[in-house]
Structure formats: structure tokens, C-alpha cells
N, C-alpha and C positions, 0 to 999 in steps of 0.2 A: 502493500501500499503506498504509494508515493504523497507528498502534498505537490500541494498547485503550483509552487517554483518547478518543481521536477515534471508534476504533468506537464506544463503549460506547453513544453518542446514535443512533447508525443502529440496532444492537440494540433498545433502546427502543423506539423504533417501531417493527419489525420484530414486537416481543411484543406490541404492539394488533392488529395484524392473528389471532394466535393467537382462536381458539374463544373465548368465554365460558362460562362454565360454565353459566350461564341454554337458550344457545345447543343446547349438547352434550345437558341434559336435556328443550327442543324435543323435538329428535330420537330421544329413548332412547324418547320416550312418545308420539311420533307415531303413529297408526293406520296410515297406510300411507305408501308411498316416495315419494308425490307427496306427502307434509308436507313429509317429509324434504327434498326438493328450495326448498317455497317456505320456509323455515329458510334453507339455503344462500342461497337470492339475494341475503338480505340481506347475507351473509358474503364472505369473501375470495373464497371458493368460487365467486362468481357466471360468474367467465367461463368457467368448464366443466361449465353447466350446458347442454350442446345436447340435442336429440332424443333420438340416443341413451344418456346417461349415464349410464341405469338399466341398459344392457351392460354398459357400455364405461367406469365409473366407479372398474376398475382402472390403465386407461391414465390416465387425469387425474390420481390421486393420485400415481402415479410423476413423470408431468410436473411437479407442482406441487413434490416431490420436489429433482428435478435443477433445474430452474428457482434452489429456496433458494439448492443450496449453489455452480450456479456466478454467482450472483452474488455471495460469502460470499468464492468464491475472489478476485473482485478485490480485499477491500476488508482480510483479515483478516491478522495482523501473521505468523502462523507457518500454512501451507498443514498442515501434517504433523497439526492435530487436527481439519481438515476432513478429510482422510486416512483418521485412527483413526475417524471418525464413519461413513464411507462403506466402511470393509473389509468389513464383512458382506456388503454388497450386491457388492464385486469381489469376496469369493469364493466368495458363494452364485452368480455368474455360472462363475467358472472350473468349482463340480462341472455345471451345469447342460450348459456347454460340452463337456464333458471326456464325460459321459454323450450325450453327441449323438455326440461319433466316436465311440465304441464300439460303440452300439447303432446308428447311423445316421437313428435316427428325428430328425423337426423338433420340436426344445422354446423357440421364440424368442417363443413366446409366457408363458414365464416369466421371461425377462433383464430385468434394468432396469440401467441407464445408471447407474455410479456418480460420473458428472460430474470422472474422472480418465483412467479409461483405459474407449478405447472396447470394444465387441462387439466390433468386428474386429482389436484385437488383441489382446486377451485368447483371442481363437480363432485367432490364429494365431503365439500362445506355446504352447497349446497339442497344436499341428501341427507344429511345428519343436521346442521346449522351450526359443527360444531367446525374446529379446526385448530390445528397448536400450530403452524405453518402462516394463515393470513392473519395480519395487524389485528386487535381488539377494534379498533371500529368499523374496519371490514366486516370481520364478523358479525356485529351485533346491524350492519345494514342488511346482510343476506337474513338473518333472524326478522327482521322488520317483517322484509320481504312475505319471507314464509308466513306468518300472524294476519299481513294484508288476504292472502292466497287462502288460508285457514279459513278463513272468514267470509267467504265468497265473492269477496271484491271483483271487478274485472282485473284479466289481464293487462291493460293497458296502462294502472296502477303501476306494474315493476318498471317500467319507463321512469317516470315521476321518482319513484321511491330513492331507484338508482342512479338517476340527474345529480338529485338534490343532495345526495347524503355522495358525490364523488365533487360536488362544490365546497362543500364544509369540508373534505376532506384534503382535497388542493391550497386551501386555505389555512387550511391548522399545519399542514409539513410546510408549506411558505414557510409559516412565522415560526415553526421550529428548527426551519436549515436558518433561516434567521439571513438573507442576503439582500438587499434592498432594493437590488433590480426584479430579482426572481421575483421578490413581493408586488412588486410594482404589475410583474407580466402577469401574475395568478391575478391580481385587484382588477386591472384592467381586462383579461376574460371572464372573470366573472359578473363585471359591472355590463356588458356586453351580453352574456350570455340571459341575463334579467332584461337589459333592453328589448333584445328578440322573444324574449319568454314574454313580457306584459303587452309590447305589441301586436304581435300573433292573439293574442288573448281579448285584449280588445277589438281587433279586425273581425275578430269571431261573435264578438259577444259574450263570453264565457263571464260566466258569477264572482261578484268577488272571494268567495270559499275557495274556488277552483286556484282561483292566481293566489291563493294566499297561499295554499299548497305546492305548487309549483315552481312559485319565487324562494330565491336564497336573502340569507338577511346578512350575509360577511362579505359585500362589496363594502365600496366607500360609500356608495348612495343607498339609504334606508332602503329596505322595501317599505317600508308605512306611504315615502315619496311614491312608488308603482301602484300601491295598492288605491293612495288617493283619487286615482284616475277611472275606477271599478266602475263609478257612474258617470263618469265624464265623456265629453267628445273624443272622438279618435282624435280631432284636430286639435284640444288642448292637450292632446299627451306628445303631439308634433311639437306642438309649442314650447310645451318642457322641454324637449330633446333640446331644439335650436340653441335651449337658453343654460345648457347644462355644463358640466366642463368639459362637456364633449363633443360641444358645440361645433367648433371647426371638422374636426373628422367626419363628424355625423350629416354636415350640410349638404357634400357631395351625392350622399348617397338616397335622399330626398328628393323626391322630385314630385310638383303638386299635391302635397301632400300626402305621398306616398314612399314608406319606405323599400327599398331595393336591398331586398333581402339576402338575395345572392350577392352584394357588394357588402350588405354588414358583413357577413363570415367571412370574404376577401379580408377585410380591415380589421375585425378582432384579429386574423393571424398576422397582419400587416405590423399594427400595434405592437405586437409581442416581439415580435422578429427589430424594432426598434427599442425596444427596451434594454437589449446587448448592445447600445452601438457600440458604446465606447469598451468595449471587450479587445478592440484592434492594442490600444495602449495598457491596459491592465495584464500585465508582466508575472504578477506575485500570483493574484487573484482569482476567484471560480469563474470571472465571465468570458477567459474565453472558451471556456470546459462548455457554459448556457449557451454564448451563442452558435459552438459547435452542433449542438443538440440540438438546436431550435433550427439549425441548417438542414440539420441529416433528416428528420423527419421531414420540414417539410421539402425535404428535393426528392424526396422517397411520393411524400402527397403528387407534389408537380409531374414526376413519374409517370404515377399512377392516372393520373389525368391524361397526358401526354397518348400513353396508350393504349388508352385504351381510347380516345379522341380517333386516334391513327384509323386502330381497327374497327373503330364507325362510321368509320368517315365525315367526323364531325370537319369543318374549314378551322382554317389558321383562326380565325378573330374566334369563333366560338370556342377554340384550346386557351388561347392568350387571354380573355376574360374568364377562365376557370384559374389561371395559373398563380402561387401566392408568388410573395417578395422573402427569398430569407438572405438578402444583403445588404445585411444593417449599413 
């Protein structure tokens, strides 16, 4: 286990394996999937270019993420940072496995190894409600979901509980790790998630009790401020957003009192990237690690968007508008 002073030169080397902007551009403008594979042949991803890559690249991208995390687990001073970054995949797996348990259907193709907890460990925890491997807070969440289902409640509640507890756990871990840039990134993510949830609830005319159940209270904007709009007009909520601390970033994605939700999701990822903008001048601290992790995850996300787009015949414009920025 190294300190950050020893780790950062290794991180700088790993950064050199990230796709270069010109390589991404070549793939976006490629006439077909075969040309994309030709570009990838000159990159770190050449190892995955087997004859079935066209049909199975999702598996390869998952393998690359898991390989990256497992390498870093052996190196980083604080594994909680990696745990926080992989938590979306942990909670995704819990959702999928819970729905498998309820419906009896096989969703194995949707599962993604998170590098910390095996699929079997998660499946056992969901089946029994106990675990000696998963963190206590996650086990408590599983138990809450089990109680929800035992009460005969609707399956849709599974997502609500897991999503809410995921955001709480992200904030708890960020505060425990206590790196200001990471806390800032997590709080922005929670705020923008709450904004998205509130906007969707208001547009669908959901009740105040429903909004109270799905919103979380661990962002910088108090939950009560969102709930105050439950009986107000949608335009009042838009006005609130345009006067909030996020007014500058929200303004470009609000058109004629309508929020561009795809643009909001893109904005959320880009704001998190900006939180680590000073990584290049931080030689002794954890910022290079945070910036690399963020870049790697977004690179894989962009590759998935690009490869799906090329396989499905999307235009250049359709692919570009979905791509995330990871070069703060």
C-alpha cells in the first residue's frame, strides 16, 4: 500500500493509457464499426478486439473497469475512495438481483462486477438479509427492501429505496473520506439528482408524499425547498432553479420553461469532472487518483455510447450529444 506521493507517478502513467481526443474524434467520424475497431487497435483496448467484439463489447468494457479497479485496490492508501466510485455498480447489482429474486427471471446479463463484493455475496445477502461481507449500511438497505416486499408493496418501490439509500451512502462515504473536492463532487451529484427527481415529479403531477419518499436530504439544497413546490406550478419551480446556486449551469438546458433532461444528465457528469480540475497541480494529494477514476469511468461510458451508436447506425450528431467530458 503506497501513500499518494508514491501512487501519483503510477496514476500519471495510467493516464497515458486513456484515449486521446483525436482517437475519440476518429471513432465518432468513422464510417462504420470496422473503422472504429481499426482505431481501437492502436490503443490500450486492442487486447479486447476478438472476432466477437462487435456483439460482445459490453462484456469487454466491464472487464476493463474491473481490471482497473483491482489494480488500484492493491495501490491506493484509502480503498474507501474506490468503494465510493464503484458504489453505483454495487447498488445496480443489488437492484438487479432483488428483481431476479422477486420475478424468478434471469438477469445475469445485466450484472457488473464491482471489484469488492462478488455477485454470489450480494445474492446471498438479498436471499438471507444478512452478510458478513457487505457494509452494515448496505445490509440495512437490503433489509428495508425485504420488509417493503414482505408487506405486499409494489416492485417499483425497489428502485426508490435503493436509489435513496445509494445517495445517502455516497454522502456518508464522501464525508468520511473528507477530501473537499470529492465532497463537492458528491454534493453536486446529489443536488442535480434531486433537481431531476423534483422536476419529473412536478411534470407528472406526483403527490407531495411521493416526492418526500424519493427526494433525499443530504444535498446542499434542503429537501423542504423542493417539497414546497409540490402544490405550486411547474413554472414556479423553473424560476426557483434559475435563481438557485445552479442558475448558470441550468440556464442553457432550460428552453421555454422545459428542462432538457438528457442535457441535465450530461451536465451532472461534466460538473463532477470540473471538481477535479486542479488535479494536474496536485503532486502529493489524492486529486490525480480522483481525476483518473472519473476519467476512466466516463471514458468507458463514452465508448459504450459510441460503440452502441456505430452498431445501431446513429449519426455523428446523435453520438456527440450523448458524449461525456472527462478532460477537466
